[in-house]
The first five atom37 places (N, CA, C, CB, O) and aatype in JSON, in Angstrom:
{
  "aatype": [20, 20, 20, 20, 20, 20, 20, 20, 20, 20, 20, 20, 20, 20, 20, 20, 20, 20, 20, 20, 20, 20, 20, 20, 20, 20, 20, 20, 20, 20, 20, 20, 20, 20, 20, 20, 20, 20, 20, 20, 20, 20, 20, 20, 20, 20, 20, 20, 20, 20, 20, 20, 20, 20, 20, 20, 20, 20, 20, 20, 20, 20, 20, 20, 20, 20, 20, 20, 20, 20, 20, 20, 20, 20, 20, 20, 20, 20, 20, 20, 20, 20, 20, 20, 20, 20, 20, 20, 20, 20, 20, 20, 20, 20, 20, 20, 20, 20, 20, 20, 20, 20, 20, 20, 20, 20, 20, 20, 20, 20, 20, 20, 20, 20, 20, 20, 20, 20, 20, 20],
  "atom_mask": [
    [1, 1, 1, 1, 1],
    [1, 1, 1, 1, 1],
    [1, 1, 1, 1, 1],
    [1, 1, 1, 1, 1],
    [1, 1, 1, 1, 1],
    [1, 1, 1, 1, 1],
    [1, 1, 1, 1, 1],
    [1, 1, 1, 1, 1],
    [1, 1, 1, 1, 1],
    [1, 1, 1, 1, 1],
    [1, 1, 1, 1, 1],
    [1, 1, 1, 1, 1],
    [1, 1, 1, 1, 1],
    [1, 1, 1, 1, 1],
    [1, 1, 1, 1, 1],
    [1, 1, 1, 1, 1],
    [1, 1, 1, 1, 1],
    [1, 1, 1, 1, 1],
    [1, 1, 1, 1, 1],
    [1, 1, 1, 1, 1],
    [1, 1, 1, 1, 1],
    [1, 1, 1, 1, 1],
    [1, 1, 1, 1, 1],
    [1, 1, 1, 1, 1],
    [1, 1, 1, 1, 1],
    [1, 1, 1, 1, 1],
    [1, 1, 1, 1, 1],
    [1, 1, 1, 1, 1],
    [1, 1, 1, 1, 1],
    [1, 1, 1, 1, 1],
    [1, 1, 1, 1, 1],
    [1, 1, 1, 1, 1],
    [1, 1, 1, 1, 1],
    [1, 1, 1, 1, 1],
    [1, 1, 1, 1, 1],
    [1, 1, 1, 1, 1],
    [1, 1, 1, 1, 1],
    [1, 1, 1, 1, 1],
    [1, 1, 1, 1, 1],
    [1, 1, 1, 1, 1],
    [1, 1, 1, 1, 1],
    [1, 1, 1, 1, 1],
    [1, 1, 1, 1, 1],
    [1, 1, 1, 1, 1],
    [1, 1, 1, 1, 1],
    [1, 1, 1, 1, 1],
    [1, 1, 1, 1, 1],
    [1, 1, 1, 1, 1],
    [1, 1, 1, 1, 1],
    [1, 1, 1, 1, 1],
    [1, 1, 1, 1, 1],
    [1, 1, 1, 1, 1],
    [1, 1, 1, 1, 1],
    [1, 1, 1, 1, 1],
    [1, 1, 1, 1, 1],
    [1, 1, 1, 1, 1],
    [1, 1, 1, 1, 1],
    [1, 1, 1, 1, 1],
    [1, 1, 1, 1, 1],
    [1, 1, 1, 1, 1],
    [1, 1, 1, 1, 1],
    [1, 1, 1, 1, 1],
    [1, 1, 1, 1, 1],
    [1, 1, 1, 1, 1],
    [1, 1, 1, 1, 1],
    [1, 1, 1, 1, 1],
    [1, 1, 1, 1, 1],
    [1, 1, 1, 1, 1],
    [1, 1, 1, 1, 1],
    [1, 1, 1, 1, 1],
    [1, 1, 1, 1, 1],
    [1, 1, 1, 1, 1],
    [1, 1, 1, 1, 1],
    [1, 1, 1, 1, 1],
    [1, 1, 1, 1, 1],
    [1, 1, 1, 1, 1],
    [1, 1, 1, 1, 1],
    [1, 1, 1, 1, 1],
    [1, 1, 1, 1, 1],
    [1, 1, 1, 1, 1],
    [1, 1, 1, 1, 1],
    [1, 1, 1, 1, 1],
    [1, 1, 1, 1, 1],
    [1, 1, 1, 1, 1],
    [1, 1, 1, 1, 1],
    [1, 1, 1, 1, 1],
    [1, 1, 1, 1, 1],
    [1, 1, 1, 1, 1],
    [1, 1, 1, 1, 1],
    [1, 1, 1, 1, 1],
    [1, 1, 1, 1, 1],
    [1, 1, 1, 1, 1],
    [1, 1, 1, 1, 1],
    [1, 1, 1, 1, 1],
    [1, 1, 1, 1, 1],
    [1, 1, 1, 1, 1],
    [1, 1, 1, 1, 1],
    [1, 1, 1, 1, 1],
    [1, 1, 1, 1, 1],
    [1, 1, 1, 1, 1],
    [1, 1, 1, 1, 1],
    [1, 1, 1, 1, 1],
    [1, 1, 1, 1, 1],
    [1, 1, 1, 1, 1],
    [1, 1, 1, 1, 1],
    [1, 1, 1, 1, 1],
    [1, 1, 1, 1, 1],
    [1, 1, 1, 1, 1],
    [1, 1, 1, 1, 1],
    [1, 1, 1, 1, 1],
    [1, 1, 1, 1, 1],
    [1, 1, 1, 1, 1],
    [1, 1, 1, 1, 1],
    [1, 1, 1, 1, 1],
    [1, 1, 1, 1, 1],
    [1, 1, 1, 1, 1],
    [1, 1, 1, 1, 1],
    [1, 1, 1, 1, 1],
    [1, 1, 1, 1, 1],
    [1, 1, 1, 1, 1]
  ],
  "atom_positions": [
    [[-1.61, 14.86, 0.55], [-1.68, 14.54, -0.86], [-1.86, 13.02, -1.07], [-0.41, 15.04, -1.59], [-1.09, 12.22, -0.54]],
    [[-2.85, 12.65, -1.82], [-3.14, 11.33, -2.05], [-2.71, 10.96, -3.52], [-4.62, 11.08, -1.78], [-3.13, 11.6, -4.49]],
    [[-1.86, 9.91, -3.65], [-1.39, 9.39, -4.87], [-1.62, 7.9, -5.07], [0.0, 9.68, -4.97], [-1.84, 7.18, -4.09]],
    [[-1.58, 7.43, -6.29], [-1.88, 6.02, -6.52], [-0.88, 5.47, -7.52], [-3.35, 5.82, -7.03], [-0.24, 6.23, -8.26]],
    [[-0.75, 4.16, -7.54], [0.16, 3.46, -8.45], [-0.7, 2.61, -9.41], [1.2, 2.56, -7.65], [-1.86, 2.3, -9.15]],
    [[-0.06, 2.27, -10.5], [-0.73, 1.33, -11.46], [-0.96, -0.01, -10.9], [0.05, 1.17, -12.71], [-1.81, -0.76, -11.37]],
    [[-0.12, -0.34, -9.8], [-0.21, -1.62, -9.13], [-1.2, -1.62, -8.06], [1.07, -2.02, -8.59], [-1.21, -2.57, -7.27]],
    [[-2.06, -0.61, -7.94], [-3.15, -0.48, -7.01], [-2.79, -0.28, -5.62], [-3.95, -1.59, -7.07], [-3.47, -0.78, -4.73]],
    [[-1.7, 0.49, -5.36], [-1.35, 0.98, -4.04], [-1.78, 2.44, -3.93], [0.18, 0.82, -3.78], [-1.84, 3.13, -4.94]],
    [[-2.08, 2.92, -2.74], [-2.35, 4.33, -2.58], [-1.25, 4.88, -1.53], [-3.92, 4.58, -2.07], [-0.72, 4.14, -0.7]],
    [[-1.01, 6.08, -1.65], [-0.13, 6.74, -0.74], [-0.72, 8.03, -0.25], [1.18, 6.98, -1.36], [-1.15, 8.86, -1.05]],
    [[-0.75, 8.19, 1.09], [-1.08, 9.48, 1.62], [0.23, 10.17, 2.12], [-2.14, 9.34, 2.75], [0.83, 9.74, 3.1]],
    [[0.6, 11.18, 1.49], [1.95, 11.74, 1.64], [1.8, 12.94, 2.59], [2.59, 12.18, 0.23], [0.97, 13.82, 2.35]],
    [[2.64, 12.99, 3.74], [2.65, 13.99, 4.72], [4.17, 14.25, 4.9], [1.88, 13.55, 6.07], [4.89, 13.48, 5.53]],
    [[4.61, 15.39, 4.31], [6.01, 15.74, 4.38], [6.86, 14.64, 3.63], [6.46, 15.89, 5.91], [6.63, 14.4, 2.45]],
    [[7.79, 14.01, 4.29], [8.55, 13.0, 3.63], [8.23, 11.57, 3.97], [9.9, 13.23, 3.91], [9.0, 10.65, 3.68]],
    [[7.05, 11.38, 4.6], [6.57, 10.07, 4.98], [5.19, 9.8, 4.3], [6.47, 9.97, 6.55], [4.26, 10.62, 4.35]],
    [[5.12, 8.61, 3.65], [3.84, 8.21, 2.97], [3.32, 7.03, 3.73], [4.05, 7.85, 1.4], [4.05, 6.08, 4.04]],
    [[2.05, 7.12, 4.02], [1.27, 5.9, 4.53], [0.8, 5.2, 3.23], [-0.03, 6.31, 5.55], [0.28, 5.83, 2.31]],
    [[0.99, 3.89, 3.22], [0.82, 3.05, 2.03], [-0.15, 1.98, 2.3], [2.14, 2.45, 1.57], [-0.12, 1.36, 3.37]],
    [[-1.04, 1.73, 1.34], [-1.99, 0.64, 1.48], [-2.42, 0.24, 0.07], [-3.23, 1.06, 2.37], [-1.93, 0.8, -0.92]],
    [[-3.34, -0.75, -0.03], [-3.92, -1.18, -1.3], [-5.23, -0.48, -1.46], [-4.11, -2.71, -1.37], [-5.93, -0.2, -0.49]],
    [[-5.56, -0.19, -2.72], [-6.83, 0.5, -3.04], [-8.05, -0.3, -2.76], [-6.86, 0.9, -4.45], [-7.98, -1.52, -2.61]],
    [[-9.17, 0.38, -2.69], [-10.45, -0.3, -2.61], [-10.64, -1.25, -3.75], [-11.57, 0.69, -2.57], [-11.09, -2.39, -3.58]],
    [[-10.29, -0.76, -4.96], [-10.35, -1.64, -6.12], [-9.62, -2.96, -5.91], [-9.78, -0.93, -7.31], [-10.17, -4.03, -6.13]],
    [[-8.34, -2.87, -5.46], [-7.54, -4.1, -5.28], [-8.16, -4.98, -4.2], [-6.06, -3.74, -4.91], [-8.25, -6.2, -4.4]],
    [[-8.62, -4.42, -3.01], [-9.29, -5.23, -2.01], [-10.48, -5.92, -2.49], [-9.65, -4.45, -0.89], [-10.76, -7.03, -2.05]],
    [[-11.26, -5.28, -3.43], [-12.44, -5.93, -3.97], [-12.04, -7.08, -4.94], [-13.33, -4.88, -4.69], [-12.72, -8.11, -4.99]],
    [[-10.94, -6.89, -5.7], [-10.56, -7.9, -6.59], [-9.99, -9.14, -5.92], [-9.61, -7.35, -7.51], [-10.13, -10.27, -6.41]],
    [[-9.31, -8.89, -4.76], [-8.76, -9.92, -3.96], [-9.75, -10.8, -3.27], [-7.91, -9.36, -3.0], [-9.57, -12.01, -3.11]],
    [[-10.87, -10.1, -2.85], [-11.82, -10.92, -1.95], [-11.35, -10.87, -0.53], [-11.9, -12.45, -2.41], [-10.49, -10.04, -0.19]],
    [[-11.85, -11.67, 0.28], [-11.65, -11.65, 1.77], [-10.3, -12.01, 2.06], [-12.59, -12.59, 2.52], [-9.87, -13.11, 1.69]],
    [[-9.55, -11.14, 2.71], [-8.11, -11.56, 3.09], [-8.09, -12.37, 4.32], [-7.19, -10.33, 3.32], [-8.81, -12.16, 5.29]],
    [[-7.17, -13.37, 4.22], [-6.96, -14.27, 5.35], [-5.61, -14.18, 5.99], [-7.18, -15.62, 4.93], [-5.44, -14.68, 7.1]],
    [[-4.62, -13.55, 5.33], [-3.3, -13.37, 5.84], [-2.62, -12.11, 5.19], [-2.48, -14.66, 5.58], [-2.74, -11.81, 4.01]],
    [[-1.92, -11.44, 6.07], [-1.05, -10.31, 5.55], [0.31, -10.44, 6.17], [-1.67, -8.87, 5.87], [0.43, -10.73, 7.36]],
    [[1.33, -10.25, 5.4], [2.71, -10.32, 5.83], [3.32, -8.93, 5.55], [3.51, -11.5, 5.07], [3.35, -8.49, 4.4]],
    [[3.82, -8.21, 6.63], [4.33, -6.94, 6.49], [5.87, -6.91, 6.47], [3.81, -6.11, 7.57], [6.49, -7.88, 6.9]],
    [[6.47, -5.89, 6.01], [7.97, -5.81, 6.06], [8.42, -5.41, 7.45], [8.53, -4.79, 5.01], [7.6, -4.93, 8.22]],
    [[9.66, -5.57, 7.8], [10.21, -5.09, 9.01], [10.47, -3.69, 9.15], [11.33, -5.7, 9.24], [10.97, -3.09, 8.2]],
    [[10.19, -3.07, 10.25], [10.58, -1.61, 10.42], [12.11, -1.5, 10.26], [10.13, -1.03, 11.87], [12.88, -2.3, 10.79]],
    [[12.47, -0.52, 9.52], [13.88, -0.3, 9.23], [14.31, -0.9, 7.91], [14.72, -0.86, 10.32], [15.42, -0.62, 7.47]],
    [[13.55, -1.67, 7.28], [13.89, -2.25, 5.94], [13.78, -1.14, 4.91], [12.93, -3.47, 5.55], [12.94, -0.25, 4.98]],
    [[14.65, -1.26, 3.98], [14.62, -0.31, 2.87], [14.22, -1.0, 1.64], [15.94, 0.35, 2.68], [14.55, -2.17, 1.46]],
    [[13.51, -0.32, 0.75], [13.05, -0.86, -0.53], [13.26, 0.12, -1.64], [11.61, -1.25, -0.46], [13.21, 1.33, -1.44]],
    [[13.49, -0.42, -2.88], [13.46, 0.34, -4.03], [12.04, 0.39, -4.68], [14.47, -0.19, -4.95], [11.24, -0.51, -4.44]],
    [[11.75, 1.31, -5.41], [10.49, 1.4, -6.01], [10.24, 0.08, -6.77], [10.42, 2.63, -6.93], [11.13, -0.41, -7.46]],
    [[9.0, -0.51, -6.62], [8.69, -1.78, -7.27], [9.12, -3.03, -6.53], [9.3, -1.8, -8.59], [8.85, -4.14, -6.99]],
    [[9.81, -2.88, -5.34], [10.3, -4.01, -4.53], [9.05, -4.64, -3.92], [11.35, -3.55, -3.39], [8.04, -3.97, -3.69]],
    [[9.14, -5.96, -3.65], [8.07, -6.68, -2.91], [8.12, -6.31, -1.44], [8.22, -8.23, -3.06], [9.01, -6.77, -0.74]],
    [[7.21, -5.5, -0.94], [7.3, -4.96, 0.42], [6.35, -5.8, 1.34], [6.9, -3.4, 0.45], [6.64, -5.94, 2.53]],
    [[5.27, -6.33, 0.85], [4.28, -7.09, 1.67], [3.6, -8.18, 0.87], [3.21, -6.14, 2.24], [3.67, -8.16, -0.36]],
    [[2.97, -9.1, 1.5], [2.21, -10.08, 0.86], [0.86, -10.18, 1.49], [2.91, -11.37, 0.89], [0.72, -10.05, 2.7]],
    [[-0.21, -10.41, 0.63], [-1.55, -10.57, 1.12], [-2.02, -11.99, 0.42], [-2.52, -9.22, 0.72], [-1.69, -12.35, -0.71]],
    [[-2.81, -12.66, 1.3], [-3.44, -13.85, 0.75], [-4.93, -13.75, 1.04], [-2.83, -15.15, 1.34], [-5.34, -13.33, 2.12]],
    [[-5.73, -14.15, 0.06], [-7.18, -14.14, 0.16], [-7.63, -15.57, -0.13], [-7.85, -13.1, -0.84], [-6.83, -16.46, -0.41]],
    [[-8.96, -15.75, -0.05], [-9.49, -17.03, -0.35], [-9.29, -17.29, -1.84], [-10.95, -17.11, 0.06], [-9.35, -18.45, -2.24]],
    [[-9.07, -16.3, -2.69], [-8.84, -16.44, -4.13], [-7.34, -16.59, -4.52], [-9.43, -15.23, -4.83], [-7.01, -17.4, -5.38]],
    [[-6.51, -15.84, -3.93], [-5.09, -15.76, -4.45], [-4.21, -15.13, -3.47], [-4.99, -14.97, -5.74], [-4.66, -14.52, -2.5]],
    [[-2.89, -15.27, -3.72], [-1.83, -14.52, -3.0], [-1.41, -13.52, -3.98], [-0.6, -15.43, -2.5], [-1.46, -13.71, -5.2]],
    [[-0.96, -12.34, -3.36], [-0.49, -11.26, -4.15], [0.52, -10.42, -3.41], [-1.61, -10.44, -4.59], [0.43, -10.28, -2.19]],
    [[1.49, -9.85, -4.11], [2.45, -9.0, -3.55], [1.95, -7.6, -3.52], [3.71, -9.1, -4.28], [1.19, -7.17, -4.39]],
    [[2.4, -6.83, -2.45], [2.22, -5.43, -2.36], [3.56, -4.78, -2.56], [1.59, -5.04, -1.04], [4.49, -5.01, -1.8]],
    [[3.65, -3.93, -3.63], [4.95, -3.34, -3.98], [5.23, -1.98, -3.26], [5.02, -3.13, -5.5], [4.33, -1.21, -2.93]],
    [[6.5, -1.78, -3.07], [6.83, -0.49, -2.54], [6.7, 0.57, -3.64], [8.24, -0.5, -1.96], [7.29, 0.45, -4.71]],
    [[5.96, 1.54, -3.37], [5.61, 2.5, -4.52], [6.73, 3.49, -4.89], [4.33, 3.33, -4.13], [6.82, 4.05, -5.98]],
    [[7.6, 3.67, -3.84], [8.73, 4.65, -4.14], [9.96, 4.11, -3.29], [8.31, 6.28, -3.7], [9.83, 3.23, -2.44]],
    [[11.14, 4.69, -3.59], [12.33, 4.27, -2.67], [12.11, 4.88, -1.38], [13.76, 4.72, -3.22], [11.64, 6.01, -1.23]],
    [[12.52, 4.02, -0.35], [12.43, 4.57, 1.0], [12.63, 3.47, 2.08], [11.07, 5.27, 1.19], [12.92, 2.31, 1.8]],
    [[12.44, 3.93, 3.35], [12.63, 3.02, 4.5], [11.34, 2.9, 5.26], [13.75, 3.52, 5.45], [10.6, 3.87, 5.45]],
    [[11.08, 1.68, 5.68], [9.91, 1.45, 6.51], [10.12, 2.03, 7.85], [9.59, -0.02, 6.62], [11.08, 1.7, 8.55]],
    [[9.18, 2.95, 8.25], [9.36, 3.56, 9.65], [8.23, 3.08, 10.58], [9.36, 5.18, 9.6], [8.37, 3.23, 11.79]],
    [[7.09, 2.5, 10.08], [6.04, 1.97, 10.96], [5.28, 1.02, 10.11], [5.1, 3.1, 11.56], [5.13, 1.18, 8.9]],
    [[4.78, -0.03, 10.82], [3.87, -0.97, 10.15], [2.5, -1.06, 10.9], [4.54, -2.39, 10.05], [2.45, -0.71, 12.08]],
    [[1.49, -1.49, 10.31], [0.09, -1.58, 10.91], [0.01, -3.05, 11.43], [-1.14, -1.23, 9.78], [-0.37, -3.92, 10.64]],
    [[0.34, -3.37, 12.69], [0.26, -4.63, 13.23], [-1.18, -5.11, 13.23], [0.83, -4.62, 14.57], [-1.46, -6.31, 13.19]],
    [[-2.13, -4.12, 13.27], [-3.59, -4.52, 13.39], [-4.06, -5.41, 12.23], [-4.5, -3.25, 13.45], [-4.89, -6.3, 12.41]],
    [[-3.5, -5.14, 11.04], [-3.95, -5.9, 9.9], [-3.32, -7.35, 9.84], [-3.6, -5.1, 8.61], [-3.79, -8.22, 9.1]],
    [[-2.3, -7.55, 10.6], [-1.71, -9.05, 10.63], [-2.63, -9.82, 11.5], [-0.12, -9.16, 11.24], [-2.87, -10.99, 11.2]],
    [[-3.15, -9.28, 12.54], [-4.03, -10.03, 13.43], [-5.46, -10.06, 12.93], [-4.01, -9.44, 14.82], [-6.22, -10.98, 13.21]],
    [[-5.79, -9.07, 12.19], [-7.23, -9.03, 11.64], [-7.12, -8.5, 10.19], [-8.25, -8.05, 12.57], [-7.29, -7.31, 9.96]],
    [[-6.84, -9.42, 9.19], [-6.75, -9.01, 7.78], [-8.0, -8.38, 7.22], [-6.39, -10.16, 6.95], [-7.97, -7.62, 6.25]],
    [[-9.12, -8.72, 7.87], [-10.44, -8.16, 7.3], [-10.46, -6.67, 7.4], [-11.7, -8.74, 8.06], [-11.3, -6.09, 6.72]],
    [[-9.67, -5.99, 8.13], [-9.59, -4.54, 8.27], [-9.23, -3.99, 6.83], [-8.47, -4.12, 9.42], [-9.68, -2.92, 6.42]],
    [[-8.42, -4.78, 6.11], [-8.01, -4.32, 4.75], [-9.3, -4.33, 3.85], [-6.82, -5.29, 4.11], [-9.47, -3.42, 3.04]],
    [[-10.17, -5.31, 3.97], [-11.37, -5.4, 3.21], [-12.38, -4.27, 3.55], [-11.99, -6.74, 3.43], [-13.0, -3.63, 2.7]],
    [[-12.47, -4.1, 4.89], [-13.59, -3.24, 5.37], [-13.14, -1.77, 5.24], [-14.0, -3.59, 6.9], [-14.02, -0.93, 5.08]],
    [[-11.87, -1.39, 5.3], [-11.46, 0.02, 5.27], [-10.04, 0.1, 4.63], [-11.47, 0.64, 6.75], [-9.08, 0.52, 5.28]],
    [[-9.92, -0.3, 3.31], [-8.63, -0.43, 2.67], [-7.83, 0.94, 2.6], [-8.84, -0.99, 1.26], [-6.6, 0.96, 2.58]],
    [[-8.57, 2.01, 2.57], [-7.89, 3.31, 2.41], [-7.99, 4.09, 3.75], [-8.53, 4.15, 1.21], [-7.99, 5.33, 3.77]],
    [[-8.08, 3.36, 4.81], [-8.19, 3.94, 6.22], [-7.54, 3.09, 7.14], [-9.6, 4.13, 6.69], [-6.31, 2.97, 7.09]],
    [[-8.24, 2.47, 7.99], [-7.69, 1.54, 9.12], [-6.8, 0.4, 8.49], [-8.95, 0.84, 9.99], [-5.91, -0.16, 9.13]],
    [[-7.11, 0.13, 7.27], [-6.41, -1.12, 6.63], [-5.07, -0.69, 6.01], [-7.35, -1.82, 5.45], [-4.58, -1.43, 5.16]],
    [[-4.43, 0.44, 6.36], [-3.2, 0.77, 5.8], [-2.06, -0.27, 6.13], [-2.83, 2.13, 6.27], [-2.2, -0.98, 7.12]],
    [[-1.04, -0.38, 5.39], [-0.05, -1.45, 5.48], [1.22, -0.89, 6.25], [0.34, -1.97, 4.01], [1.6, -1.4, 7.31]],
    [[1.82, 0.12, 5.68], [3.09, 0.63, 6.33], [3.31, 2.16, 6.04], [4.36, -0.21, 5.78], [2.67, 2.79, 5.2]],
    [[4.27, 2.68, 6.83], [4.61, 4.08, 6.57], [6.08, 4.08, 6.09], [4.38, 5.02, 7.88], [6.96, 3.46, 6.7]],
    [[6.3, 4.78, 5.01], [7.55, 4.79, 4.28], [8.15, 6.19, 4.29], [7.34, 4.31, 2.84], [7.6, 7.16, 3.76]],
    [[9.38, 6.24, 4.94], [10.14, 7.55, 4.85], [10.82, 7.55, 3.47], [11.25, 7.72, 6.06], [11.71, 6.74, 3.19]],
    [[10.37, 8.52, 2.61], [10.7, 8.68, 1.21], [12.13, 9.04, 1.06], [9.83, 9.72, 0.55], [12.61, 9.94, 1.75]],
    [[12.85, 8.38, 0.18], [14.2, 8.79, -0.13], [14.17, 10.16, -0.83], [14.89, 7.72, -1.01], [15.06, 10.99, -0.65]],
    [[13.15, 10.34, -1.61], [13.05, 11.6, -2.34], [11.56, 11.88, -2.58], [13.85, 11.54, -3.69], [10.92, 11.32, -3.47]],
    [[11.06, 12.76, -1.78], [9.58, 12.99, -1.73], [9.09, 13.61, -3.1], [9.21, 13.99, -0.51], [7.9, 13.49, -3.43]],
    [[9.95, 14.22, -3.86], [9.56, 14.76, -5.21], [9.21, 13.61, -6.2], [10.76, 15.63, -5.81], [8.54, 13.84, -7.2]],
    [[9.66, 12.4, -5.91], [9.36, 11.29, -6.74], [7.88, 11.01, -6.89], [10.02, 10.12, -6.23], [7.41, 10.51, -7.9]],
    [[7.13, 11.38, -5.79], [5.72, 11.2, -5.76], [4.97, 11.92, -6.82], [5.23, 11.6, -4.5], [3.85, 11.55, -7.16]],
    [[5.58, 12.94, -7.37], [4.95, 13.73, -8.39], [4.6, 12.91, -9.6], [5.83, 14.86, -8.79], [3.63, 13.18, -10.31]],
    [[5.48, 11.82, -9.83], [5.26, 10.99, -11.01], [4.12, 9.97, -10.88], [6.51, 10.27, -11.33], [3.73, 9.31, -11.84]],
    [[3.59, 9.87, -9.65], [2.54, 8.89, -9.48], [1.21, 9.41, -9.98], [2.42, 8.51, -8.03], [1.11, 10.57, -10.36]],
    [[0.15, 8.55, -10.01], [-1.21, 8.96, -10.46], [-1.93, 9.71, -9.45], [-2.03, 7.79, -10.84], [-1.83, 9.43, -8.25]],
    [[-2.71, 10.73, -9.93], [-3.68, 11.35, -8.94], [-4.93, 10.56, -8.94], [-4.02, 12.86, -9.27], [-5.0, 9.58, -9.69]],
    [[-5.96, 10.91, -8.16], [-7.07, 10.11, -8.01], [-7.84, 10.0, -9.37], [-7.94, 10.67, -6.92], [-8.23, 8.9, -9.78]],
    [[-8.03, 11.11, -10.03], [-8.71, 11.09, -11.34], [-8.0, 10.1, -12.35], [-8.75, 12.56, -11.95], [-8.68, 9.38, -13.07]],
    [[-6.76, 10.08, -12.4], [-5.98, 9.22, -13.29], [-6.15, 7.79, -12.86], [-4.5, 9.62, -13.3], [-6.24, 6.9, -13.71]],
    [[-6.18, 7.52, -11.54], [-6.33, 6.1, -11.13], [-7.69, 5.66, -11.42], [-6.02, 5.89, -9.65], [-7.86, 4.54, -11.91]],
    [[-8.76, 6.5, -11.15], [-10.14, 6.03, -11.49], [-10.28, 5.78, -12.95], [-11.2, 7.04, -11.06], [-11.04, 4.91, -13.37]],
    [[-9.56, 6.54, -13.74], [-9.62, 6.26, -15.25], [-8.96, 4.92, -15.51], [-8.88, 7.4, -16.13], [-9.46, 4.14, -16.33]],
    [[-7.88, 4.64, -14.86], [-7.18, 3.41, -15.09], [-8.08, 2.16, -14.71], [-5.86, 3.43, -14.27], [-8.09, 1.18, -15.46]],
    [[-8.78, 2.2, -13.64], [-9.6, 1.07, -13.21], [-10.96, 1.08, -13.82], [-9.73, 1.04, -11.74], [-11.68, 0.08, -13.75]],
    [[-11.34, 2.19, -14.43], [-12.55, 2.36, -15.18], [-13.83, 2.04, -14.35], [-12.5, 1.47, -16.41], [-14.94, 2.14, -14.86]]
  ]
}
């Protein structure tokens, strides 16, 4: 199941774990990324918490935790090669995997059609 947030994160939900990254739209708006800071494995976040940071040639931006949960895996590849986020933001450029505190909370997020309407 693929879900989106109004803050331009995507979630691929499998059971109670969500793979999280930034959307293609967000990557395009940021421009070429030069730095990515990821959370520590084992860190817990509430929905809306600052989970990661990205810096591009244009600006720095926070990546928010889309739901309550615990970080169970991070994508080290994007810290050594931030351009992966630009080239494949909804694939190889994922940020972290989040063990959801309550998987049913994902029902309140946007589906792909609603997200596309949001970004027009």
